[in-house]
N, C-alpha and C positions, 0 to 999 in steps of 0.2 A: 688398652681397655676403653679409654675415653673415645677413641676413634670408632671402635666397634659399636659403642652406645649411640654415637652420633649417627652412624649409618642406619642403625635399627629405627631411629626416631624419625627418619625422613619419610614423609607421606608422598606416595606416588601422585604426581599431578595428572588429573584426568577430568573429563567433562562428561556429564550425564548424557545418555543416548537421546538424540533429538535436540540437544542444546549445542551452542557453538560459542567460541571466542571470536571476536571480530578484530583482526589486525588492521592497522591504519589503511592499507590498500583497499580494504573492504569498507571500512567505516567512513572514510573521507567522502567517497562518492555518495554513500547513503545519506550522510548528514547534508551534503550539498542539495540532494533532491528534496529532503525534508524542508530545508530552508526555502527552496523555490515554491514548494506546495503551500507552506504556511503563508507566504506573501501572496500567493495566487488566491487561496481561499479568502484571505482578508479583503482582496479586491472585489469580492462578491458580497461583502458584508457579513461573512461568517466570523464567529468569535471563538477563541480557544477555551476549552474547559479541561478539567482533569478529574478522575475518580480514583478511589483506592484500588490497589492491586488485589487486595483481599475483600471479599464480600461474604455475608452469611450465605451458606450453601443453599438455603431455601429460596433466597432471592434469585440466584442464578439458575436453579433447577426449574423455576416456575414456568419458563417459556422457551427453553432451548429446544427440547424435543429430541426423542430418538437417540441416535448415535452420539449427538453432542453431549447429552446428559452422562453417557458412559465415559466420555473423554475428559470430564472435568477432574482436575487435581483438587481433591478435598481431604481435609484432615481435622483433627481436634487441636485447637490452639492451647496455650498454657492455662487459659481460663475454662477449658473444657467446652468451648463454643465450637460448633460445627461450621467451619469456614472453608472457602474455596477460592482458587485463583480464577480471575475472570477469563472466560473462553472467547469472548469478543468484546467490543466496546459499545455494542448496541443495548444489550440487556442492562448493564450498569447505567447507561444513559436513561433508560426508562425509569429506573429507580431514582436517579438524580432528578428527573423532571417531576416525579411525584412529590419529592421532598422540597423542591425549590420552585414549584410552579408559581407561587405568589410573588417571587422575587424576579421573575422573568417576564419580558414583554413578548407576547405572541403576535405574529409568527416569530419563532426563535430559530436562528441559524447557528449551528456549532460545528467546529472541527476538533478532532481529538486524534493525535498521533502518538501511539504508545505500544508497548508490548502486551501480548495476550498469550495464553497457554492452553494447549490441548494435548491430551495423552493419546494422540493417534499414531499410526505406524509411520515412522520417518521414511521419506523417500526423496528423490531429486526435487529440489525446490520446495519441499514441504517439511516443516520442522515442528517440534513440540513447543518451542518458544519462538515467536515471530512478531514482527511489527505490522500493525494495521494503521492505515490513514483514513479515518472516517470523516464524513461531512454529511450533515442532516438538516432538514427543515421540518420543524414541528409546529403544530397549531393550525395547519391548513391542509385541506384535502381537495386538491384541484389539479387540473392538467398543467396549469402554469407552474406549480411547485414541482411536479414530476419532471416537466421539461427542464426547469432550471438545474436540477440535479444532473440530468443527462448532459446538459450544456457544460456544467463544471467538469464532469467526467472527461468530455471530449477535449476541452481546453487544457485540463490538467495533463493529459497524455501529450499534448502538443508542447506544453511548458517543460515537461520532463525530457523532451527530445526523443520520445519513442517513435519509431518509424511507422510501420504498418500495424494497425490494430482494428478490431471489429467488435462492436458492442451488440450483443444478441439480447433482444427484448422478448418478453412474453407477459401474460397477465393472469394472475392466480384466479381472479374473479371470473374471467372468461372460461378458464379451464373448469372451475367449479360449476359454472352454468352448463357446460358440456356434460359433466358427470351427473348433474341433476337430470338432464335430458335422457341420460342412459339409465337413470334410476339407481345409481350407486354412489350418491353423494356421501352416504354414511361411511364409505371406505376411502374418503378423499385423502386423509393423512397418510395412510399406508400406500395408496396409489402414487401420491406425490413423491414420496421417498423412493419408490421403485423407479419411477420415471427419471428421477434425478440421477440414477445410476447408469443411464443409457450410454454415456460416453465411456464409462469404466468397464461395463460388462457386456455391452453389445445388445443389438435388437432381439436376437433369439432368446437370450437369458432373461431379458426384461419381459418378453411375451410369456415365457414360461412362468415367471413369478406373478404376472398380472392374471394369468389364467387361474393360478392357484388362489389368488386373492378374491377374484370375482366369481369363481366357479363356472366361468364361461369363456371358451376360446374365442367366441364371436365378439364378446365385449372387450376382451384383451386386444383383438385385432382392431376394433373400433378406436380404442385408445391409441394404438400404434399409428393408425391412420391420421389421428388428430395431431400427434406430436412429430410426425415425419413428413417432410416435404418430398413429393415425388420429383419435383423439378427444383433443383437447388437455386435456379435463377428466378424463382417465383418472387415477385415484387412484394414489398411491405404491405401495400393495400390489397393486393390479390390474396395474400395469406389471410388477412383480416376478413375478407369476403368469404373465403372458404371456411374458416373457423366459425364465423357467424352462422353459416348454414348448418354446420355440424352441431352447434350448440342450440339449434332450434329456431333462432331468430336474432335480429339485431338487438344488442343489449347496451346498457349504459357503459359497460366495460369496453365494448367495441368502439363506441362513440368517443370515449376518453382516449383510446389509442389513436384514433383518427385525428383528434385535435392535437395530440402530442406530435404526431408525424407532420402535421401542418406547420407547427412551430419549428421543428427541425429543418423542414424544407425552406422555410422563410429565412432561417439563419444560415442556410447553405451548408449544413453539416450532415444532411440526411444520408450521405454516402457511407458514413461510418456506422450506421445503424441498420440492423436487419431484424425482422420479426422471426423468431425461432421458437415455435411452440414446445420444443423439447426442454426448454429452460423452465424449471419449476422452483429451484432452490429448496434444499432439504429442511431448512428451519421452519418450525410451525408458525412463527409469528407474522409471516408475510401475508398480506390480504389483497394487494393490487398488482401494479406493475412490478416485474422482477427482471433482473438482468445479470449477465455474466460477460466477461471480456476475454477475447482470445487473440493471440498473435498468429496471423496466417503462416508465418515462417516456421512456427513450432506448433502445428495443429494438435499434437498429442500432449502438450505440456500442461494443459488445463487452464482454468480461469485465473486472471491476475487482478481482476476488479469485479466486485459483485455487490448486489444489494436489492432494494426494492421498497415498496410501500408497506407500512405496518401500522394500521389504524387502531389496533386494539392492544398493542403491547403494554402501554402504560396502565391499562385497565386492571392489571394484576396488582397495582400498588395504589391506585386512586380511583375514585368514582368519576372524576373529571375525564371527559373525552379529549385525548391529546393525539390526534392523527399525525403521523410522521412519514417521511420518505427520506431515504439516504443511501449512501454508497460507501464502499470500503475498498481501498487499494491495498492489496497484499504486497507490501513493499519488498520483503525478502524474496518472495516468490518472483516478483517482477524483475528484481535485480539478477536473480539466478538465470532467468530467461534471457535478459539482455547480455549477460556475460557469455552465455552460450552462443548468442548471435554476434559476439564481439562488437557490441554497440559502442559508439563513442560516448554514450551517456555515462558509462562506468570507466572511462579512460583516464580521467584526471585524478591521480592519487598522491600528488606531491604534497609534502607537509608545509612548504613555503615557496614563495616566488623567488626569493633571493636569500643567500646565506652570507653573513659577514664573518669571514674567517679570522682567526685569532693569531696574529703574528707577534703580539706582545701584550701580555695580560695587564701591564701597567697602563695600557691605552683603553681599557674597558669602558671608562666613562665616555670617551670619544666614540667608541663603537656603539654604545647605547644611544648617544645623541643622534648618530647617523641613522640608527634603526628607527628612532622616533620620527624622524623626518620622512623616511621611506614609508612608514605606516600611515602617516598623515596623507601621503600621496595615494593611499588605497592599496598598498602592496603588503603581502604577508612576508614577514622578515624573521629569520632565525639567526641569533648570534651564537657562534660556537663558544662554549664555556670552559673548555679545557686547553691546557698548553700541550699541544702535540705537533708533530711534524706535519707540514702542509699536505703531504701525500695521504696521511690518515684523515685529515680534514676533508680533502677532496673526495675520498672514498665514502666518508660519512654523508656528505652532501648528495652524492650520486645514489647512494643506497636509499635516501629519502626522496629521490627524484626531484631534487631542487634544481631548477634549470639555470640559475645564475649564481655567481659567487663574487664577492667584493673583497679585494685585498688592499689594505692600507697600513702604512707604518708611520713612525714618528715624522719622517721627512715629508711624506705625502700629505699627512694631516696638516702639517704646518703650511703647506702650499695650497691646501684646499683641493688637491687632486687625488685620484685613486685609480685602481685598475679593476675593470669589470671583465669577468670571464663568462662566456656562454658554455656551460658544461655539456650541452648537447652537440653543438657544432664545433666546439673547441676554439671559437673565435675569441680574440682578446682585444680589449679596448683600453689602452694605457693612457695615463695622464689626462683623464677626463674629470669633469666636475660631478658632484653628486646629482645635480639637476640633469646633466646629460645622461648619467647612468639610469636615472628614473625614466627618461624618455625611451632609452633602449629597451628596458625591461617591460615597460607598459605596452610597447608595440607587440611584444611576444606573448604576454600573459593576460592582457585585458582586451 
């Protein structure tokens, strides 16, 4: 009877659709990349912040726009307050700035790496819970700030060890000038969202929707001509010249993009950037330069890093003007792409560099002392904590992808010698000192 009751009380372990557990083989490389990015952002003077997972729904709905508003997870909390999970890190940042602007020195550079939630349709590389890596500059509206964000994007991808990547840039202000020239600026929000679907639904479907929106197939074709390059090899500056003519004349937005390109060229990184007028970004809060990032080896995978300038976002929460520009790396999406490409970026998943195997539990103090010395040498060390046969301990170490194992007993501890085994090559180094073991391990893992 009791067994039957126990069986009935067991809850089936399961995870919500669009959510995931992360096993060590997935989480270790992810944390390694986060650590690299945090150090890298700090090298540019960016500082970390954090904001609550939950916000008042009215705060988040203020400036997301369109489909994003529909994807927000929101509900009544125990106090009957209407609350929601953040769908990105930018809108909460705008609220943060409005509340703390008197405590911050402008320009203010922040980075924020954390989870966000969207109730969208799960698909390959896209989940309902995912990690974003944001970095922003607030309090300055200039080509120099725009360029620095682009520079950090480029160097971040290099730091992460990503191979080929392409940053596609456009400018919302220039596109709006073009729509004004066509006399349809009042439809800008709907047109932007339609153009943003180009890679998903194709040119014909976009033209059909644009025709319905504008009531004119000619204007729909004009928009397609603006966002489509006839020659994929068209240079950055040639694209700017063409768009400037379509928009009526040279604008401040065109000049801003020329200045940014000059900085990119002088830094020698212009080859990673292309002007792609089809990039619009679906969120309503962008006002200037916008960008998305694609991996040429996976052309249909979608963007893995995006962002832009948002000069009016904080105006929802304060009368102070706080112009900003920023970018967001979709870390889970990027890792999914790199895994598909079998990139070495996601290759290191071992839990430690060396395991100290347990041949005699009474020697634990000596094992611990040995482990402390190894850690001081910069190595990750795991001491086996159970009394089991060596075969089981070797299997445990290999399951955790630990490349080295140390064996030591009462006799070897007394002599100051030990045995080091390379679990990958099966090579064995007997009767060596701990310092010699450290040298062997460091050559392989550092």
